[in-house]
ChimeraX commands (.cxc) that place a marker at each C-alpha (Angstrom):
marker #1 position -38.96,-4.36,27.62 radius 0.5
marker #1 position -38.60,-6.85,30.39 radius 0.5
marker #1 position -35.58,-9.00,31.07 radius 0.5
marker #1 position -35.85,-11.92,33.46 radius 0.5
marker #1 position -39.09,-10.57,34.87 radius 0.5
marker #1 position -37.57,-7.15,35.40 radius 0.5
marker #1 position -38.18,-3.96,33.36 radius 0.5
marker #1 position -35.30,-2.60,31.26 radius 0.5
marker #1 position -35.00,0.33,33.61 radius 0.5
marker #1 position -35.87,0.57,37.20 radius 0.5
marker #1 position -35.89,3.60,39.37 radius 0.5
marker #1 position -33.28,3.38,42.02 radius 0.5
marker #1 position -33.59,6.81,43.49 radius 0.5
marker #1 position -35.52,10.12,43.04 radius 0.5
marker #1 position -35.12,13.36,45.00 radius 0.5
marker #1 position -36.37,16.82,44.87 radius 0.5
marker #1 position -34.45,19.79,46.21 radius 0.5
marker #1 position -35.89,23.28,46.67 radius 0.5
marker #1 position -33.35,25.96,45.74 radius 0.5
marker #1 position -35.43,29.11,45.54 radius 0.5
marker #1 position -38.81,30.34,46.48 radius 0.5
marker #1 position -40.40,28.81,43.52 radius 0.5
marker #1 position -37.76,26.49,41.92 radius 0.5
marker #1 position -37.15,22.75,42.54 radius 0.5
marker #1 position -34.44,20.50,41.17 radius 0.5
marker #1 position -35.69,16.92,40.56 radius 0.5
marker #1 position -33.18,14.13,40.11 radius 0.5
marker #1 position -34.00,10.54,38.98 radius 0.5
marker #1 position -31.57,7.68,38.85 radius 0.5
marker #1 position -32.47,4.71,36.64 radius 0.5
marker #1 position -30.70,1.35,36.89 radius 0.5
marker #1 position -30.23,-0.65,33.52 radius 0.5
marker #1 position -31.29,-4.30,33.69 radius 0.5
marker #1 position -30.89,-5.25,30.00 radius 0.5
marker #1 position -28.07,-7.55,28.90 radius 0.5
marker #1 position -27.97,-5.86,25.53 radius 0.5
marker #1 position -26.78,-2.31,25.22 radius 0.5
marker #1 position -29.19,0.24,23.93 radius 0.5
marker #1 position -29.49,4.04,23.36 radius 0.5
marker #1 position -31.92,6.46,24.72 radius 0.5
marker #1 position -34.17,7.56,21.90 radius 0.5
marker #1 position -36.28,10.00,23.81 radius 0.5
marker #1 position -37.88,10.72,27.04 radius 0.5
marker #1 position -40.44,13.02,28.62 radius 0.5
marker #1 position -41.56,13.62,32.15 radius 0.5
marker #1 position -45.05,14.35,33.53 radius 0.5
marker #1 position -45.09,16.09,36.93 radius 0.5
marker #1 position -48.18,16.82,38.98 radius 0.5
marker #1 position -49.68,20.30,38.34 radius 0.5
marker #1 position -47.62,21.52,41.34 radius 0.5
marker #1 position -44.34,21.48,39.23 radius 0.5
marker #1 position -43.70,22.49,35.66 radius 0.5
marker #1 position -40.29,21.85,33.95 radius 0.5
marker #1 position -38.70,25.21,33.26 radius 0.5
marker #1 position -38.01,26.19,29.64 radius 0.5
marker #1 position -34.33,25.39,30.03 radius 0.5
marker #1 position -35.02,22.71,32.60 radius 0.5
marker #1 position -34.32,19.39,30.76 radius 0.5
marker #1 position -30.68,18.85,31.76 radius 0.5
marker #1 position -30.29,15.54,29.92 radius 0.5
marker #1 position -29.51,16.45,26.36 radius 0.5
marker #1 position -25.95,14.97,26.48 radius 0.5
marker #1 position -27.56,11.56,27.04 radius 0.5
marker #1 position -28.51,11.16,23.48 radius 0.5
marker #1 position -26.29,8.79,21.49 radius 0.5
marker #1 position -24.71,7.31,24.70 radius 0.5
marker #1 position -24.71,3.51,24.80 radius 0.5
marker #1 position -26.12,2.09,28.06 radius 0.5
marker #1 position -25.24,-1.39,29.22 radius 0.5
marker #1 position -26.37,-3.67,31.99 radius 0.5
marker #1 position -25.67,-2.50,35.42 radius 0.5
marker #1 position -25.11,1.14,34.41 radius 0.5
marker #1 position -27.11,4.03,36.08 radius 0.5
marker #1 position -28.66,6.93,34.28 radius 0.5
marker #1 position -28.96,10.27,36.09 radius 0.5
marker #1 position -31.82,12.46,34.95 radius 0.5
marker #1 position -32.09,16.02,36.13 radius 0.5
marker #1 position -34.88,18.53,35.70 radius 0.5
marker #1 position -35.16,22.20,36.82 radius 0.5
marker #1 position -38.73,22.91,37.63 radius 0.5
marker #1 position -40.87,25.81,38.74 radius 0.5
marker #1 position -43.37,25.42,41.54 radius 0.5
marker #1 position -46.97,26.37,40.67 radius 0.5
marker #1 position -48.35,28.06,43.77 radius 0.5
marker #1 position -51.97,28.32,42.23 radius 0.5
marker #1 position -52.80,24.58,42.45 radius 0.5
marker #1 position -55.76,22.83,44.07 radius 0.5
marker #1 position -55.07,20.29,46.67 radius 0.5
marker #1 position -56.63,17.61,44.44 radius 0.5
marker #1 position -53.93,18.11,41.93 radius 0.5
marker #1 position -51.10,17.54,44.44 radius 0.5
marker #1 position -51.70,13.72,44.73 radius 0.5
marker #1 position -50.81,12.99,41.05 radius 0.5
marker #1 position -47.90,10.68,40.59 radius 0.5
marker #1 position -44.88,11.94,38.49 radius 0.5
marker #1 position -44.08,9.75,35.54 radius 0.5
marker #1 position -40.81,9.54,33.52 radius 0.5
marker #1 position -41.27,7.87,30.14 radius 0.5
marker #1 position -38.14,6.66,28.53 radius 0.5
marker #1 position -38.00,5.17,25.00 radius 0.5
marker #1 position -35.07,2.89,24.20 radius 0.5
marker #1 position -33.47,2.01,20.86 radius 0.5
marker #1 position -31.05,-0.78,20.09 radius 0.5
marker #1 position -28.37,-0.83,17.42 radius 0.5
marker link #1:1,2 radius 0.2
marker link #1:2,3 radius 0.2
marker link #1:3,4 radius 0.2
marker link #1:4,5 radius 0.2
marker link #1:5,6 radius 0.2
marker link #1:6,7 radius 0.2
marker link #1:7,8 radius 0.2
marker link #1:8,9 radius 0.2
marker link #1:9,10 radius 0.2
marker link #1:10,11 radius 0.2
marker link #1:11,12 radius 0.2
marker link #1:12,13 radius 0.2
marker link #1:13,14 radius 0.2
marker link #1:14,15 radius 0.2
marker link #1:15,16 radius 0.2
marker link #1:16,17 radius 0.2
marker link #1:17,18 radius 0.2
marker link #1:18,19 radius 0.2
marker link #1:19,20 radius 0.2
marker link #1:20,21 radius 0.2
marker link #1:21,22 radius 0.2
marker link #1:22,23 radius 0.2
marker link #1:23,24 radius 0.2
marker link #1:24,25 radius 0.2
marker link #1:25,26 radius 0.2
marker link #1:26,27 radius 0.2
marker link #1:27,28 radius 0.2
marker link #1:28,29 radius 0.2
marker link #1:29,30 radius 0.2
marker link #1:30,31 radius 0.2
marker link #1:31,32 radius 0.2
marker link #1:32,33 radius 0.2
marker link #1:33,34 radius 0.2
marker link #1:34,35 radius 0.2
marker link #1:35,36 radius 0.2
marker link #1:36,37 radius 0.2
marker link #1:37,38 radius 0.2
marker link #1:38,39 radius 0.2
marker link #1:39,40 radius 0.2
marker link #1:40,41 radius 0.2
marker link #1:41,42 radius 0.2
marker link #1:42,43 radius 0.2
marker link #1:43,44 radius 0.2
marker link #1:44,45 radius 0.2
marker link #1:45,46 radius 0.2
marker link #1:46,47 radius 0.2
marker link #1:47,48 radius 0.2
marker link #1:48,49 radius 0.2
marker link #1:49,50 radius 0.2
marker link #1:50,51 radius 0.2
marker link #1:51,52 radius 0.2
marker link #1:52,53 radius 0.2
marker link #1:53,54 radius 0.2
marker link #1:54,55 radius 0.2
marker link #1:55,56 radius 0.2
marker link #1:56,57 radius 0.2
marker link #1:57,58 radius 0.2
marker link #1:58,59 radius 0.2
marker link #1:59,60 radius 0.2
marker link #1:60,61 radius 0.2
marker link #1:61,62 radius 0.2
marker link #1:62,63 radius 0.2
marker link #1:63,64 radius 0.2
marker link #1:64,65 radius 0.2
marker link #1:65,66 radius 0.2
marker link #1:66,67 radius 0.2
marker link #1:67,68 radius 0.2
marker link #1:68,69 radius 0.2
marker link #1:69,70 radius 0.2
marker link #1:70,71 radius 0.2
marker link #1:71,72 radius 0.2
marker link #1:72,73 radius 0.2
marker link #1:73,74 radius 0.2
marker link #1:74,75 radius 0.2
marker link #1:75,76 radius 0.2
marker link #1:76,77 radius 0.2
marker link #1:77,78 radius 0.2
marker link #1:78,79 radius 0.2
marker link #1:79,80 radius 0.2
marker link #1:80,81 radius 0.2
marker link #1:81,82 radius 0.2
marker link #1:82,83 radius 0.2
marker link #1:83,84 radius 0.2
marker link #1:84,85 radius 0.2
marker link #1:85,86 radius 0.2
marker link #1:86,87 radius 0.2
marker link #1:87,88 radius 0.2
marker link #1:88,89 radius 0.2
marker link #1:89,90 radius 0.2
marker link #1:90,91 radius 0.2
marker link #1:91,92 radius 0.2
marker link #1:92,93 radius 0.2
marker link #1:93,94 radius 0.2
marker link #1:94,95 radius 0.2
marker link #1:95,96 radius 0.2
marker link #1:96,97 radius 0.2
marker link #1:97,98 radius 0.2
marker link #1:98,99 radius 0.2
marker link #1:99,100 radius 0.2
marker link #1:100,101 radius 0.2
marker link #1:101,102 radius 0.2
marker link #1:102,103 radius 0.2
marker link #1:103,104 radius 0.2
view
């Protein structure tokens, strides 16, 4: 969905923090550009082969059912495990966060 030539959500910040030998916390901040409120229906994230979301690593479950309005920011967090057995060609992949929106 685009609004005034802007996507409904834009990434305003993303960071990765190493907190153990093989664990990484990834945070992504999305800015809402839609004039009409919506709900988050679902999301998924694809990381390069270097990272895998831990079994309990999707920290965003409380975001379901929360109305999001223009100007608000959404903060996603993922606990990941670093895969040390990755070839150098797999490191160049871009991470992708897919978000599906639902209106009332």
